[in-house]
One Martini backbone bead per residue (centre of mass of N, CA, C, O) as a GRO file, in nm:
protein
  419
    1MET     BB    1  13.214  10.390  11.353
    2ILE     BB    2  13.122  10.150  11.533
    3PRO     BB    3  12.913  10.294  11.719
    4LEU     BB    4  12.739  10.390  11.481
    5LEU     BB    5  12.663  10.106  11.373
    6LYS     BB    6  12.533  10.001  11.632
    7ARG     BB    7  12.310  10.219  11.642
    8TYR     BB    8  12.196  10.166  11.357
    9PHE     BB    9  12.123   9.839  11.409
   10LYS     BB   10  11.938   9.839  11.665
   11ASN     BB   11  11.658   9.892  11.515
   12PHE     BB   12  11.679   9.572  11.380
   13SER     BB   13  11.648   9.344  11.614
   14GLN     BB   14  11.332   9.250  11.556
   15PHE     BB   15  11.402   9.074  11.340
   16SER     BB   16  11.418   8.817  11.162
   17VAL     BB   17  11.640   8.593  11.054
   18GLU     BB   18  11.575   8.617  10.751
   19VAL     BB   19  11.618   8.925  10.723
   20LYS     BB   20  11.910   8.931  10.823
   21ILE     BB   21  12.021   8.741  10.604
   22LEU     BB   22  11.935   8.911  10.366
   23ALA     BB   23  12.114   9.149  10.443
   24ILE     BB   24  12.387   9.000  10.441
   25THR     BB   25  12.366   8.891  10.153
   26THR     BB   26  12.347   9.170  10.018
   27PHE     BB   27  12.617   9.276  10.117
   28ILE     BB   28  12.798   9.059   9.989
   29ASN     BB   29  12.694   9.098   9.702
   30ARG     BB   30  12.770   9.406   9.682
   31LEU     BB   31  13.066   9.375   9.761
   32GLY     BB   32  13.126   9.174   9.512
   33ALA     BB   33  13.061   9.416   9.294
   34MET     BB   34  13.371   9.538   9.231
   35VAL     BB   35  13.396   9.536   8.918
   36VAL     BB   36  13.201   9.754   8.805
   37PRO     BB   37  13.364  10.030   8.860
   38PHE     BB   38  13.617   9.884   8.669
   39LEU     BB   39  13.522   9.804   8.381
   40SER     BB   40  13.614  10.037   8.197
   41LYS     BB   41  13.912  10.024   8.287
   42TYR     BB   42  13.960   9.731   8.199
   43MET     BB   43  13.895   9.769   7.895
   44LEU     BB   44  14.119   9.983   7.846
   45GLU     BB   45  14.382   9.844   7.978
   46GLU     BB   46  14.346   9.523   7.906
   47LEU     BB   47  14.163   9.516   7.622
   48HIS     BB   48  14.174   9.777   7.439
   49PHE     BB   49  13.928   9.944   7.410
   50SER     BB   50  13.724  10.154   7.284
   51TYR     BB   51  13.493  10.383   7.352
   52SER     BB   52  13.277  10.255   7.173
   53GLN     BB   53  13.302   9.967   7.288
   54ILE     BB   54  13.240  10.037   7.580
   55GLY     BB   55  12.960  10.145   7.522
   56TRP     BB   56  12.845   9.874   7.411
   57VAL     BB   57  12.889   9.702   7.662
   58MET     BB   58  12.702   9.885   7.845
   59VAL     BB   59  12.450   9.824   7.686
   60PHE     BB   60  12.449   9.523   7.766
   61PHE     BB   61  12.433   9.576   8.063
   62GLY     BB   62  12.151   9.718   8.058
   63THR     BB   63  11.997   9.494   7.909
   64GLY     BB   64  12.037   9.278   8.126
   65SER     BB   65  11.890   9.430   8.350
   66PHE     BB   66  11.619   9.441   8.208
   67LEU     BB   67  11.581   9.131   8.172
   68GLY     BB   68  11.619   9.042   8.469
   69THR     BB   69  11.377   9.192   8.586
   70TRP     BB   70  11.158   9.059   8.409
   71ILE     BB   71  11.220   8.757   8.467
   72SER     BB   72  11.189   8.767   8.775
   73GLY     BB   73  10.889   8.837   8.780
   74LYS     BB   74  10.794   8.582   8.632
   75LEU     BB   75  10.935   8.354   8.807
   76SER     BB   76  10.829   8.431   9.091
   77ASP     BB   77  10.532   8.350   9.017
   78LYS     BB   78  10.595   8.044   8.928
   79ILE     BB   79  10.856   7.935   9.136
   80GLY     BB   80  10.968   8.153   9.310
   81PHE     BB   81  11.198   8.349   9.479
   82TYR     BB   82  11.403   8.144   9.594
   83LYS     BB   83  11.506   8.011   9.330
   84VAL     BB   84  11.596   8.274   9.196
   85MET     BB   85  11.812   8.356   9.405
   86VAL     BB   86  11.989   8.105   9.395
   87PHE     BB   87  12.052   8.113   9.094
   88SER     BB   88  12.170   8.399   9.073
   89LEU     BB   89  12.412   8.370   9.272
   90LEU     BB   90  12.547   8.119   9.153
   91ALA     BB   91  12.569   8.196   8.848
   92SER     BB   92  12.711   8.476   8.879
   93GLY     BB   93  12.967   8.362   9.006
   94LEU     BB   94  13.057   8.192   8.760
   95ILE     BB   95  13.055   8.426   8.551
   96PHE     BB   96  13.262   8.608   8.682
   97ILE     BB   97  13.500   8.409   8.649
   98GLY     BB   98  13.462   8.372   8.325
   99LEU     BB   99  13.497   8.671   8.214
  100GLN     BB  100  13.820   8.684   8.200
  101PHE     BB  101  13.825   8.483   7.931
  102LEU     BB  102  13.694   8.730   7.781
  103THR     BB  103  13.872   8.934   7.525
  104ASP     BB  104  13.678   8.987   7.312
  105PHE     BB  105  13.427   9.185   7.219
  106TYR     BB  106  13.185   8.984   7.162
  107SER     BB  107  13.220   8.793   7.408
  108PHE     BB  108  13.199   9.019   7.623
  109CYS     BB  109  12.915   9.110   7.557
  110ALA     BB  110  12.783   8.835   7.617
  111GLY     BB  111  12.885   8.810   7.911
  112VAL     BB  112  12.754   9.070   8.023
  113LEU     BB  113  12.464   9.001   7.951
  114LEU     BB  114  12.449   8.742   8.121
  115LEU     BB  115  12.532   8.855   8.394
  116THR     BB  116  12.307   9.081   8.433
  117THR     BB  117  12.065   8.900   8.396
  118VAL     BB  118  12.125   8.714   8.640
  119ALA     BB  119  12.197   8.921   8.871
  120ASP     BB  120  11.914   9.098   8.834
  121MET     BB  121  11.725   8.868   8.959
  122TYR     BB  122  11.762   8.919   9.267
  123ARG     BB  123  11.621   9.185   9.363
  124PRO     BB  124  11.316   9.137   9.304
  125ALA     BB  125  11.302   8.871   9.467
  126MET     BB  126  11.393   8.993   9.739
  127LEU     BB  127  11.157   9.196   9.767
  128VAL     BB  128  10.938   8.976   9.770
  129SER     BB  129  11.040   8.823  10.029
  130LEU     BB  130  10.949   9.040  10.240
  131ASP     BB  131  10.643   8.956  10.237
  132THR     BB  132  10.719   8.685  10.399
  133TYR     BB  133  10.955   8.770  10.631
  134ALA     BB  134  10.784   9.032  10.678
  135GLY     BB  135  10.596   9.233  10.829
  136LYS     BB  136  10.380   9.473  10.747
  137LYS     BB  137  10.511   9.692  10.955
  138GLU     BB  138  10.828   9.612  10.859
  139ARG     BB  139  10.885   9.665  10.550
  140THR     BB  140  11.002   9.949  10.540
  141LYS     BB  141  11.240   9.888  10.734
  142ALA     BB  142  11.352   9.652  10.568
  143LEU     BB  143  11.422   9.823  10.321
  144SER     BB  144  11.622  10.002  10.476
  145LEU     BB  145  11.815   9.777  10.550
  146ILE     BB  146  11.886   9.688  10.262
  147ARG     BB  147  11.988   9.966  10.168
  148SER     BB  148  12.217   9.977  10.379
  149MET     BB  149  12.370   9.731  10.266
  150VAL     BB  150  12.423   9.849   9.990
  151ASN     BB  151  12.586  10.095  10.097
  152LEU     BB  152  12.806   9.933  10.237
  153GLY     BB  153  12.902   9.789   9.983
  154PHE     BB  154  12.955  10.054   9.823
  155MET     BB  155  13.176  10.160  10.021
  156PHE     BB  156  13.383   9.898  10.019
  157GLY     BB  157  13.409   9.769   9.737
  158PRO     BB  158  13.590   9.973   9.572
  159LEU     BB  159  13.824   9.970   9.774
  160ILE     BB  160  13.888   9.668   9.762
  161GLY     BB  161  13.919   9.655   9.456
  162GLY     BB  162  14.160   9.851   9.439
  163ILE     BB  163  14.353   9.680   9.613
  164ILE     BB  164  14.353   9.422   9.441
  165ILE     BB  165  14.461   9.550   9.180
  166THR     BB  166  14.726   9.664   9.301
  167LEU     BB  167  14.837   9.391   9.441
  168PHE     BB  168  14.741   9.221   9.192
  169SER     BB  169  14.452   9.175   8.994
  170TYR     BB  170  14.185   9.138   8.791
  171ASN     BB  171  14.161   8.830   8.817
  172VAL     BB  172  14.122   8.826   9.124
  173LEU     BB  173  13.863   8.996   9.124
  174PHE     BB  174  13.683   8.788   8.979
  175TYR     BB  175  13.712   8.567   9.192
  176VAL     BB  176  13.602   8.724   9.435
  177ASP     BB  177  13.327   8.788   9.318
  178GLY     BB  178  13.233   8.496   9.274
  179LEU     BB  179  13.277   8.386   9.570
  180THR     BB  180  13.083   8.585   9.716
  181CYS     BB  181  12.828   8.488   9.579
  182MET     BB  182  12.853   8.189   9.686
  183LEU     BB  183  12.863   8.261   9.985
  184SER     BB  184  12.583   8.395  10.004
  185ILE     BB  185  12.419   8.136   9.920
  186LEU     BB  186  12.507   7.955  10.152
  187LEU     BB  187  12.394   8.131  10.376
  188PHE     BB  188  12.102   8.142  10.275
  189ALA     BB  189  12.040   7.827  10.250
  190PHE     BB  190  12.102   7.758  10.554
  191PHE     BB  191  11.901   7.984  10.707
  192VAL     BB  192  11.694   7.987  10.459
  193LYS     BB  193  11.368   7.889  10.409
  194GLU     BB  194  11.125   7.789  10.226
  195ARG     BB  195  10.817   7.983  10.186
  196VAL     BB  196  10.472   7.902  10.162
  197LEU     BB  197  10.181   8.008  10.093
  198PRO     BB  198   9.856   7.880  10.170
  199TYR     BB  199   9.774   8.112   9.966
  200LYS     BB  200   9.609   8.296   9.708
  201LEU     BB  201   9.559   8.587   9.572
  202ASN     BB  202   9.321   8.762   9.437
  203LYS     BB  203   9.225   8.938   9.187
  204PHE     BB  204   9.119   9.240   9.090
  205LYS     BB  205   8.826   9.279   8.899
  206PHE     BB  206   8.800   9.608   8.877
  207LEU     BB  207   9.030   9.615   8.693
  208LYS     BB  208   9.122   9.785   8.397
  209GLU     BB  209   9.324   9.660   8.154
  210GLU     BB  210   9.273   9.872   7.914
  211ASN     BB  211   9.416  10.066   8.097
  212SER     BB  212   9.679  10.256   8.047
  213ILE     BB  213   9.961  10.384   8.203
  214PHE     BB  214  10.015  10.587   7.948
  215GLU     BB  215   9.764  10.783   8.041
  216ASP     BB  216   9.954  10.886   8.272
  217LYS     BB  217  10.102  11.182   8.265
  218PRO     BB  218  10.258  11.218   8.534
  219PHE     BB  219  10.403  10.943   8.505
  220LEU     BB  220  10.553  11.008   8.241
  221ILE     BB  221  10.714  11.244   8.351
  222HIS     BB  222  10.850  11.075   8.573
  223LEU     BB  223  11.000  10.887   8.379
  224VAL     BB  224  11.180  11.105   8.256
  225VAL     BB  225  11.310  11.188   8.522
  226THR     BB  226  11.427  10.906   8.583
  227LEU     BB  227  11.601  10.883   8.331
  228ILE     BB  228  11.781  11.129   8.395
  229THR     BB  229  11.882  11.034   8.667
  230GLY     BB  230  12.023  10.777   8.557
  231ILE     BB  231  12.220  10.913   8.360
  232LEU     BB  232  12.373  11.074   8.579
  233PHE     BB  233  12.452  10.835   8.770
  234PHE     BB  234  12.599  10.613   8.579
  235GLN     BB  235  12.859  10.790   8.512
  236MET     BB  236  13.016  10.721   8.773
  237PHE     BB  237  13.094  10.411   8.648
  238THR     BB  238  13.236  10.521   8.377
  239THR     BB  239  13.346  10.808   8.286
  240LEU     BB  240  13.460  10.888   8.569
  241SER     BB  241  13.672  10.660   8.598
  242LEU     BB  242  13.832  10.756   8.347
  243TYR     BB  243  13.889  11.045   8.442
  244TYR     BB  244  14.065  10.973   8.684
  245LYS     BB  245  14.290  10.839   8.510
  246GLU     BB  246  14.347  11.048   8.262
  247VAL     BB  247  14.362  11.328   8.434
  248PHE     BB  248  14.470  11.222   8.744
  249ASN     BB  249  14.606  10.940   8.774
  250PHE     BB  250  14.454  10.732   8.926
  251SER     BB  251  14.416  10.488   9.122
  252SER     BB  252  14.212  10.239   9.222
  253ILE     BB  253  14.201  10.334   9.516
  254GLU     BB  254  14.129  10.634   9.466
  255SER     BB  255  13.867  10.575   9.312
  256GLY     BB  256  13.733  10.414   9.545
  257LEU     BB  257  13.723  10.651   9.751
  258PHE     BB  258  13.519  10.829   9.597
  259LEU     BB  259  13.289  10.616   9.602
  260ALA     BB  260  13.287  10.582   9.913
  261LEU     BB  261  13.184  10.864   9.981
  262ASN     BB  262  12.900  10.814   9.885
  263GLY     BB  263  12.831  10.581  10.086
  264ILE     BB  264  12.881  10.733  10.351
  265ILE     BB  265  12.672  10.960  10.320
  266ILE     BB  266  12.426  10.776  10.284
  267LEU     BB  267  12.449  10.616  10.549
  268LEU     BB  268  12.432  10.877  10.744
  269PHE     BB  269  12.170  11.054  10.591
  270GLU     BB  270  11.924  10.928  10.441
  271LEU     BB  271  11.730  10.835  10.670
  272ALA     BB  272  11.707  11.114  10.799
  273ILE     BB  273  11.583  11.258  10.556
  274VAL     BB  274  11.336  11.076  10.514
  275SER     BB  275  11.216  11.113  10.799
  276TYR     BB  276  11.184  11.421  10.788
  277VAL     BB  277  11.001  11.446  10.537
  278GLU     BB  278  10.773  11.264  10.655
  279SER     BB  279  10.721  11.419  10.928
  280LYS     BB  280  10.673  11.707  10.761
  281ASN     BB  281  10.524  11.665  10.487
  282ILE     BB  282  10.698  11.687  10.238
  283ASN     BB  283  10.729  11.729   9.916
  284LYS     BB  284  10.861  11.479   9.719
  285LEU     BB  285  10.886  11.616   9.437
  286LEU     BB  286  11.053  11.852   9.540
  287MET     BB  287  11.297  11.678   9.621
  288VAL     BB  288  11.357  11.575   9.336
  289SER     BB  289  11.421  11.854   9.213
  290TYR     BB  290  11.657  11.920   9.402
  291GLY     BB  291  11.826  11.672   9.325
  292LEU     BB  292  11.865  11.748   9.023
  293PHE     BB  293  12.005  12.013   9.075
  294SER     BB  294  12.248  11.892   9.225
  295MET     BB  295  12.343  11.707   8.990
  296SER     BB  296  12.388  11.936   8.787
  297VAL     BB  297  12.605  12.090   8.955
  298SER     BB  298  12.819  11.866   8.987
  299TYR     BB  299  12.925  11.880   8.681
  300LEU     BB  300  13.045  12.171   8.695
  301PHE     BB  301  13.301  12.101   8.867
  302LEU     BB  302  13.448  11.943   8.622
  303LEU     BB  303  13.537  12.215   8.472
  304ILE     BB  304  13.751  12.205   8.689
  305GLU     BB  305  14.073  12.165   8.649
  306HIS     BB  306  14.284  11.996   8.854
  307SER     BB  307  14.067  11.949   9.110
  308ILE     BB  308  14.006  11.797   9.406
  309ILE     BB  309  13.785  11.974   9.528
  310ALA     BB  310  13.592  11.945   9.288
  311LEU     BB  311  13.553  11.637   9.320
  312ILE     BB  312  13.432  11.645   9.604
  313LEU     BB  313  13.194  11.834   9.540
  314MET     BB  314  13.070  11.658   9.326
  315MET     BB  315  13.010  11.412   9.514
  316ILE     BB  316  12.832  11.561   9.717
  317PHE     BB  317  12.611  11.665   9.520
  318MET     BB  318  12.542  11.390   9.403
  319THR     BB  319  12.455  11.257   9.673
  320ILE     BB  320  12.228  11.448   9.738
  321GLY     BB  321  12.068  11.378   9.486
  322VAL     BB  322  12.030  11.076   9.548
  323MET     BB  323  11.880  11.116   9.829
  324LEU     BB  324  11.634  11.288   9.683
  325THR     BB  325  11.541  11.089   9.447
  326PHE     BB  326  11.516  10.777   9.486
  327PRO     BB  327  11.314  10.745   9.729
  328PHE     BB  328  11.082  10.951   9.614
  329ALA     BB  329  11.030  10.824   9.341
  330ASN     BB  330  10.924  10.555   9.451
  331SER     BB  331  10.694  10.674   9.627
  332PHE     BB  332  10.522  10.793   9.400
  333VAL     BB  333  10.461  10.527   9.250
  334LYS     BB  334  10.338  10.371   9.484
  335LYS     BB  335  10.104  10.571   9.541
  336ARG     BB  336   9.983  10.582   9.244
  337SER     BB  337   9.939  10.244   9.226
  338LEU     BB  338   9.744  10.132   9.449
  339LYS     BB  339   9.456  10.159   9.260
  340LYS     BB  340   9.586   9.989   9.035
  341GLN     BB  341   9.883   9.866   8.869
  342GLU     BB  342  10.148   9.804   9.047
  343GLY     BB  343  10.328   9.611   8.885
  344LYS     BB  344  10.344   9.783   8.626
  345PHE     BB  345  10.451  10.042   8.745
  346MET     BB  346  10.713   9.922   8.875
  347ALA     BB  347  10.832   9.797   8.618
  348VAL     BB  348  10.859  10.052   8.444
  349PHE     BB  349  11.024  10.212   8.648
  350THR     BB  350  11.268  10.014   8.668
  351MET     BB  351  11.333  10.003   8.356
  352SER     BB  352  11.425  10.301   8.327
  353TYR     BB  353  11.710  10.247   8.448
  354SER     BB  354  11.808  10.054   8.229
  355ILE     BB  355  11.782  10.256   7.998
  356ALA     BB  356  11.971  10.466   8.123
  357HIS     BB  357  12.225  10.289   8.112
  358ILE     BB  358  12.238  10.267   7.807
  359LEU     BB  359  12.240  10.575   7.736
  360SER     BB  360  12.465  10.684   7.916
  361THR     BB  361  12.717  10.533   7.810
  362LYS     BB  362  12.699  10.573   7.503
  363THR     BB  363  12.682  10.884   7.508
  364GLY     BB  364  12.935  10.946   7.674
  365MET     BB  365  13.147  10.805   7.491
  366ALA     BB  366  13.080  10.961   7.230
  367ILE     BB  367  13.145  11.247   7.335
  368ILE     BB  368  13.437  11.197   7.428
  369ASP     BB  369  13.549  11.091   7.156
  370THR     BB  370  13.469  11.368   6.998
  371TYR     BB  371  13.485  11.625   7.239
  372GLY     BB  372  13.507  11.544   7.535
  373TYR     BB  373  13.461  11.595   7.872
  374LYS     BB  374  13.339  11.884   7.892
  375ILE     BB  375  13.091  11.832   7.711
  376ASN     BB  376  12.971  11.610   7.885
  377TRP     BB  377  12.929  11.777   8.144
  378THR     BB  378  12.751  11.992   8.011
  379PHE     BB  379  12.528  11.803   7.915
  380LEU     BB  380  12.450  11.687   8.195
  381SER     BB  381  12.376  11.954   8.326
  382GLY     BB  382  12.152  12.029   8.124
  383LEU     BB  383  11.982  11.774   8.169
  384GLY     BB  384  11.936  11.824   8.472
  385PHE     BB  385  11.781  12.092   8.434
  386VAL     BB  386  11.547  11.968   8.278
  387GLY     BB  387  11.462  11.779   8.509
  388PHE     BB  388  11.402  12.003   8.712
  389ILE     BB  389  11.172  12.139   8.555
  390LEU     BB  390  10.988  11.891   8.531
  391SER     BB  391  10.965  11.825   8.839
  392TYR     BB  392  10.860  12.105   8.924
  393ARG     BB  393  10.609  12.096   8.741
  394LEU     BB  394  10.484  11.834   8.866
  395VAL     BB  395  10.394  11.951   9.133
  396PHE     BB  396  10.157  12.125   9.001
  397ILE     BB  397  10.009  11.904   8.849
  398VAL     BB  398   9.936  11.731   9.100
  399LYS     BB  399   9.796  11.954   9.258
  400LYS     BB  400   9.573  12.008   9.047
  401GLU     BB  401   9.462  11.721   9.043
  402LYS     BB  402   9.370  11.714   9.340
  403GLU     BB  403   9.175  11.956   9.319
  404MET     BB  404   8.988  11.825   9.107
  405ILE     BB  405   8.907  11.578   9.274
  406LYS     BB  406   8.794  11.734   9.513
  407SER     BB  407   8.578  11.890   9.349
  408LYS     BB  408   8.424  11.636   9.246
  409ILE     BB  409   8.346  11.530   9.523
  410VAL     BB  410   8.183  11.774   9.613
  411GLN     BB  411   7.984  11.777   9.373
  412SER     BB  412   7.874  11.487   9.417
  413PHE     BB  413   7.764  11.539   9.702
  414PHE     BB  414   7.561  11.770   9.631
  415ALA     BB  415   7.408  11.614   9.412
  416ALA     BB  416   7.303  11.392   9.603
  417ASN     BB  417   7.144  11.588   9.795
  418VAL     BB  418   6.947  11.703   9.587
  419LYS     BB  419   6.817  11.416   9.527
   0.00000   0.00000   0.00000
């Protein structure tokens, strides 16, 4: 594993100190978010919340994510990304520590809402910071580096969290989460200094603000596909963690190992897959459709009861789906918004994941509470298949749109020559 990691990070040695520190800070921050995979389990075992109450708490979790993303975008423009990042890491660390003292339903909902609002202010501001600290030609690779750090944190975080819970307690886990957030901000503030651009870019005056992005039908279909992708993905951290405990009686360490499997596969293969698809110029929307099909199939494996092999296959197919959907879904939106209103396109696209988090948890908990796990897995598989059909259909819609645009260009060219 060590030689593999050395080879993996050798490609990023040319980056500035600021970008490297951003990557390390992101890794520590993501590693520290080890409470999140065990949050549903904590509410069930320690706080004795009902499935319905757990569902509502996770609704507040998603709502906070939605608000944090929106607030971060606004504040980054007004006071700068640096201050937003420092505030987010420091405040979320303190809130993580304080969350353990909120034990009744309503106060815990409020605490989770505040936590995710503040914590999710970090990521948008951090992505904006790359425009300052990374060169124009390095930004794509810098984003890959940051995503790799997220995956590394995702790989080790749940495993470490499971060990802490088993050897100590949930209370210790909250303290570790909070302290790692504050450690990352100390590292960031010490090595990275605020840098202000000497000028501000003027807005493009030719953009027609009255044209709504919701008039873009292919984009709207893509939003629905993104929403479905998020609903399928986020249940890995809520209903699935409860399923591990209640059906298989897994310990926190064993649950963490299954989530770590997802991170290991992504770390080893995602960049290679993305590079291959881009080098071969394969249709990215087609990759998204294949990814949704894989995610849909993954939930069918859970219909096989009391099978560890089925759980492993489920996680492998789910991870393949994640690797094919998330990178290329973002790429489609980025490319489509280049000549329009990029900020608005990316904001709406990002917020769709927050909405998916809200719908995913509440729907999943309600179905399990009323009908059981099997019906929930069947529902998710069916929903994934609907997403597959929509995304596959979108491939041809966009292709037809390109042909129409090309035809109009040709017609306008000949019309000009006739004149």
